[in-house]
C-alpha positions as CSV (number, residue, x, y, z in Angstrom):
1,X,-66.9,-182.5,79.0
2,X,-69.4,-184.0,81.4
3,X,-70.9,-181.2,83.3
4,X,-72.1,-183.6,86.0
5,X,-68.5,-184.2,87.0
6,X,-67.3,-180.6,87.0
7,X,-68.1,-177.2,88.5
8,X,-67.0,-173.8,87.3
9,X,-64.9,-171.3,89.1
10,X,-65.6,-167.5,89.4
11,X,-63.4,-166.8,86.4
12,X,-65.2,-169.4,84.3
13,X,-62.5,-172.1,84.4
14,X,-63.9,-175.6,84.8
15,X,-63.1,-177.3,88.1
16,X,-62.8,-181.0,88.7
17,X,-63.7,-181.8,92.3
18,X,-61.9,-184.9,93.8
19,X,-62.4,-186.2,97.4
20,X,-59.4,-187.5,99.2
21,X,-59.9,-189.5,102.4
22,X,-57.0,-189.7,104.9
23,X,-56.3,-189.9,108.6
24,X,-55.4,-186.2,109.4
25,X,-55.8,-186.6,113.1
26,X,-55.2,-189.6,115.5
27,X,-52.4,-192.1,115.5
28,X,-51.6,-192.1,111.8
29,X,-52.0,-188.4,111.3
30,X,-48.3,-187.9,110.4
31,X,-48.8,-190.3,107.5
32,X,-52.0,-188.7,106.4
33,X,-50.4,-185.3,106.4
34,X,-47.5,-186.6,104.2
35,X,-49.9,-188.0,101.8
36,X,-51.7,-184.7,101.7
37,X,-48.5,-182.9,100.9
38,X,-47.8,-185.2,98.1
39,X,-51.2,-185.0,96.6
40,X,-51.0,-181.0,96.8
41,X,-47.8,-181.1,94.9
42,X,-49.4,-183.1,92.1
43,X,-52.3,-180.8,91.9
44,X,-49.9,-177.8,91.9
45,X,-48.1,-179.3,89.0
46,X,-51.4,-179.9,87.0
47,X,-53.0,-176.6,87.8
48,X,-50.0,-174.3,87.4
49,X,-47.4,-174.0,84.5
50,X,-44.0,-175.8,85.1
51,X,-42.4,-176.0,81.7
52,X,-39.1,-177.4,83.2
53,X,-41.0,-180.3,84.9
54,X,-40.9,-183.3,82.5
55,X,-44.3,-184.6,83.2
56,X,-47.8,-184.6,81.6
57,X,-49.9,-181.6,82.3
58,X,-47.0,-179.7,83.8
59,X,-46.2,-177.2,80.9
60,X,-49.8,-176.0,80.6
61,X,-52.2,-174.7,83.2
62,X,-54.9,-177.1,83.9
63,X,-56.0,-180.0,81.6
64,X,-55.8,-179.0,77.9
65,X,-58.4,-181.4,76.7
66,X,-60.9,-180.1,79.3
67,X,-60.5,-176.3,78.5
68,X,-57.8,-175.8,81.0
69,X,-59.9,-177.5,83.8
70,X,-58.3,-177.2,87.3
71,X,-58.3,-179.9,90.0
72,X,-59.8,-179.1,93.4
73,X,-59.1,-181.6,96.2
74,X,-61.5,-181.8,99.0
75,X,-60.0,-183.5,102.1
76,X,-61.9,-185.6,104.4
77,X,-60.5,-186.9,107.8
78,X,-61.1,-190.6,108.4
79,X,-59.2,-190.5,111.6
80,X,-58.0,-194.0,110.4
81,X,-61.4,-195.4,111.2
82,X,-63.3,-197.5,108.6
83,X,-66.8,-196.4,109.8
84,X,-65.7,-192.6,109.6
85,X,-64.0,-193.3,106.2
86,X,-67.4,-194.6,104.9
87,X,-69.3,-191.8,106.3
88,X,-67.0,-189.2,104.8
89,X,-67.1,-191.0,101.4
90,X,-70.9,-190.6,101.6
91,X,-70.6,-186.9,102.5
92,X,-68.0,-186.1,99.9
93,X,-70.3,-187.6,97.2
94,X,-73.6,-186.3,98.4
95,X,-72.8,-182.9,99.8
96,X,-69.5,-181.9,98.1
97,X,-70.4,-183.4,94.6
98,X,-67.1,-184.9,94.0
99,X,-66.7,-186.9,90.8
100,X,-64.0,-189.3,92.3
101,X,-62.6,-190.5,95.5
102,X,-59.0,-191.3,96.4
103,X,-57.0,-192.6,99.4
104,X,-56.8,-193.7,102.1
105,X,-53.6,-195.4,103.3
106,X,-55.3,-197.7,105.8
107,X,-56.7,-200.6,103.7
108,X,-59.5,-201.1,106.1
109,X,-60.6,-197.5,105.5
110,X,-60.4,-198.1,101.7
111,X,-62.5,-201.3,102.2
112,X,-65.5,-199.5,103.6
113,X,-65.1,-196.1,101.7
114,X,-64.9,-197.9,98.4
115,X,-68.1,-199.8,99.1
116,X,-69.9,-196.5,99.3
117,X,-68.2,-195.4,95.9
118,X,-69.1,-198.6,94.3
119,X,-72.7,-198.3,95.4
120,X,-72.9,-194.7,94.1
121,X,-71.1,-195.6,90.8
122,X,-68.2,-193.2,91.7
123,X,-64.6,-194.3,90.8
124,X,-62.3,-194.9,93.8
125,X,-58.5,-194.6,93.2
126,X,-56.4,-196.6,95.6
127,X,-53.3,-194.5,95.9
128,X,-51.1,-196.6,98.3
129,X,-53.2,-199.0,100.1
130,X,-51.8,-202.5,99.5
131,X,-54.0,-205.3,100.8
132,X,-54.8,-207.7,98.0
133,X,-58.3,-208.2,99.0
134,X,-59.2,-204.5,98.0
135,X,-59.1,-205.4,94.3
136,X,-60.4,-209.0,94.6
137,X,-64.0,-208.1,95.3
138,X,-65.2,-207.8,91.8
139,X,-65.8,-204.0,92.0
140,X,-66.2,-202.0,88.8
141,X,-65.2,-198.6,90.2
142,X,-62.2,-199.4,92.3
143,X,-58.7,-198.9,90.7
144,X,-55.2,-199.5,92.2
145,X,-51.9,-198.0,90.7
146,X,-49.4,-200.0,92.7
147,X,-48.3,-203.5,93.7
148,X,-50.3,-205.3,96.5
149,X,-48.9,-207.0,99.4
150,X,-48.9,-210.5,98.0
151,X,-46.7,-209.2,95.1
152,X,-44.4,-207.4,97.3
153,X,-44.1,-210.2,100.1
154,X,-43.0,-212.5,97.2
155,X,-40.0,-210.1,96.6
156,X,-39.2,-209.9,100.3
157,X,-38.8,-213.6,100.4
158,X,-36.7,-213.6,97.3
159,X,-34.5,-211.3,99.2
160,X,-34.5,-213.6,102.2
161,X,-33.7,-216.6,100.0
162,X,-30.7,-214.7,98.7
163,X,-29.1,-214.4,102.1
164,X,-30.5,-217.4,103.8
165,X,-27.6,-219.6,103.7
166,X,-25.1,-216.7,104.6
167,X,-26.8,-216.0,107.7
168,X,-28.6,-219.3,108.6
169,X,-32.2,-217.8,108.4
170,X,-34.8,-220.4,108.8
171,X,-37.3,-219.3,111.6
172,X,-39.7,-216.5,111.6
173,X,-42.1,-215.0,114.1
174,X,-44.8,-212.6,112.8
175,X,-46.2,-209.6,114.6
176,X,-49.0,-207.6,112.8
177,X,-51.9,-205.3,113.4
178,X,-55.3,-206.9,113.2
179,X,-57.1,-204.8,110.4
180,X,-57.2,-205.7,106.7
181,X,-53.7,-204.7,106.0
182,X,-52.1,-206.8,108.7
183,X,-54.2,-209.9,108.3
184,X,-53.6,-209.8,104.5
185,X,-49.9,-209.4,105.0
186,X,-49.7,-212.2,107.5
187,X,-51.5,-214.5,105.1
188,X,-49.0,-213.7,102.3
189,X,-46.0,-214.2,104.8
190,X,-47.4,-217.6,105.9
191,X,-48.0,-218.7,102.2
192,X,-44.4,-217.9,101.2
193,X,-42.8,-219.4,104.4
194,X,-44.7,-222.7,103.7
195,X,-43.8,-222.7,100.0
196,X,-40.1,-221.9,100.7
197,X,-39.5,-224.1,103.8
198,X,-39.3,-221.5,106.6
199,X,-40.6,-222.4,110.0
200,X,-43.2,-220.0,111.5
201,X,-42.5,-220.1,115.3
202,X,-45.3,-217.6,116.3
203,X,-48.1,-215.7,114.5
204,X,-49.2,-212.7,116.7
205,X,-52.0,-210.2,115.9
206,X,-52.6,-207.2,118.1
207,X,-55.5,-204.7,118.2
208,X,-54.9,-201.8,115.7
209,X,-53.8,-198.7,117.5
210,X,-53.0,-200.6,120.6
211,X,-51.0,-198.8,123.4
212,X,-49.3,-201.8,124.9
213,X,-47.5,-204.6,123.2
214,X,-45.5,-205.9,126.2
215,X,-47.0,-209.4,126.2
216,X,-46.6,-209.7,122.4
217,X,-42.8,-208.6,122.5
218,X,-42.4,-211.2,125.3
219,X,-43.6,-213.9,123.0
220,X,-41.3,-212.8,120.2
221,X,-38.3,-212.8,122.7
222,X,-39.3,-216.2,124.0
223,X,-39.4,-217.7,120.4
224,X,-36.2,-215.9,119.6
225,X,-36.7,-216.1,115.8
226,X,-34.0,-215.7,113.1
227,X,-36.3,-213.0,111.6
228,X,-39.2,-211.0,113.1
229,X,-41.6,-209.8,110.5
230,X,-43.7,-206.8,111.2
231,X,-46.7,-205.1,109.7
232,X,-47.7,-202.0,111.8
233,X,-49.0,-198.4,111.5
234,X,-46.7,-195.6,112.7
235,X,-47.8,-195.2,116.4
236,X,-47.6,-199.0,116.8
237,X,-44.2,-199.3,115.0
238,X,-42.8,-196.8,117.5
239,X,-44.3,-198.6,120.4
240,X,-43.0,-202.0,119.2
241,X,-39.4,-200.7,118.9
242,X,-39.5,-199.0,122.3
243,X,-40.9,-202.1,123.8
244,X,-38.1,-204.2,122.3
245,X,-35.6,-201.8,123.9
246,X,-37.4,-202.2,127.2
247,X,-37.2,-205.9,127.0
248,X,-33.5,-205.7,126.1
249,X,-34.1,-207.7,123.0
250,X,-32.8,-206.8,119.4
251,X,-34.8,-208.4,116.6
252,X,-33.8,-208.9,113.0
253,X,-36.8,-207.0,111.9
254,X,-38.1,-207.3,108.3
255,X,-41.1,-205.1,107.9
256,X,-43.7,-204.6,105.3
257,X,-43.6,-200.8,104.8
258,X,-46.3,-198.6,106.5
259,X,-45.3,-197.4,110.0
260,X,-41.6,-198.7,109.7
261,X,-41.0,-196.2,106.8
262,X,-43.0,-193.3,108.1
263,X,-41.0,-190.0,108.7
264,X,-42.2,-190.0,112.3
265,X,-40.7,-193.4,113.0
266,X,-37.3,-192.2,112.2
267,X,-37.6,-188.8,113.9
268,X,-39.0,-190.3,117.1
269,X,-36.7,-193.2,117.5
270,X,-33.4,-192.0,116.0
271,X,-30.7,-194.7,116.3
272,X,-33.2,-197.2,117.8
273,X,-34.5,-198.0,114.3
274,X,-31.2,-199.8,113.6
275,X,-31.8,-203.4,112.5
276,X,-34.9,-202.5,110.6
277,X,-35.2,-203.7,107.1
278,X,-38.3,-202.7,105.1
279,X,-39.6,-202.9,101.6
280,X,-40.5,-199.5,100.0
281,X,-42.0,-198.9,96.6
282,X,-39.9,-195.7,96.1
283,X,-36.3,-195.1,96.9
284,X,-34.4,-191.8,96.5
285,X,-31.8,-193.7,94.5
286,X,-34.3,-193.7,91.6
287,X,-33.8,-189.9,91.3
288,X,-30.1,-190.7,90.1
289,X,-31.4,-192.5,86.9
290,X,-34.8,-191.0,86.4
291,X,-34.9,-187.3,85.6
292,X,-38.5,-187.0,86.4
293,X,-38.1,-188.5,89.7
294,X,-35.3,-186.1,90.5
295,X,-37.4,-183.1,89.7
296,X,-40.3,-184.1,91.7
297,X,-38.1,-185.2,94.6
298,X,-36.6,-181.7,94.7
299,X,-39.9,-180.1,94.5
300,X,-41.2,-182.2,97.3
301,X,-38.3,-181.6,99.6
302,X,-38.9,-177.7,99.1
303,X,-42.6,-178.0,99.8
304,X,-42.9,-181.0,102.1
305,X,-45.3,-180.4,104.9
306,X,-45.4,-176.6,104.0
307,X,-47.9,-177.2,101.1
308,X,-51.1,-175.5,102.0
309,X,-54.2,-177.8,101.4
310,X,-56.0,-177.0,98.1
311,X,-59.2,-177.3,100.1
312,X,-59.8,-178.9,103.6
313,X,-63.2,-179.8,104.8
């Protein structure tokens, strides 16, 4: 066991300290809190004993190969801001002594925070951030567990191709936030549209966390595309849908996850989310065929938003 990456609790059990950087306040706070709940559940399963949960480390308390070591998560609040994310990464490493960082939902925050981790020689685990550029920088200490947007957008266009003739889909207008996530997504949309023969009528970037998209929606309405493609965080997604309603325009919206799949998006808008189609890496239908997914889904529903943070800083 590397004593440089662990501490010891009062009862002598080794402790692995991991820093998790998320937006816990600000426009994307609902997403950050959802992520925090999911991470807390994972830590609860590893640290506790759950013999009925068919997952590694669930049956035993702690990590057997590390003398029962427990995981301690130290949360940091990025507020969705890349500079804040970088400063929190520095603090977690230098002051809290974490051996690894994880997060951070906003790709722009990962981009800055992982630079700090790379410089310090600390692993950064990209949990859900999907911009392709994050893992195209030649970094040795940045790792990602999921598909990036270029991969996923390819599948989105496969879907569109499958219904293209039926619904006469040929024109697209794109609306996206202007940070790393939105710009990388727009590039993937453009590439696929060009290769597959779709016509891009308009490509509209707006400032991240904007509070007004009236002019942007007016442009979408004027172009009147067969498909509107969206890449937005949750506060912007809600704003966009409300503005579409104000403009009395119903778009055939095909979204790239994030705000359009956030729980707050559905609870805030209700029936106004109709005509939204989005990609998502997990669907509850998986629980019908995967017993592990079914158990975790049940546990998450019981604990969702009620899990106390393992440690908050």
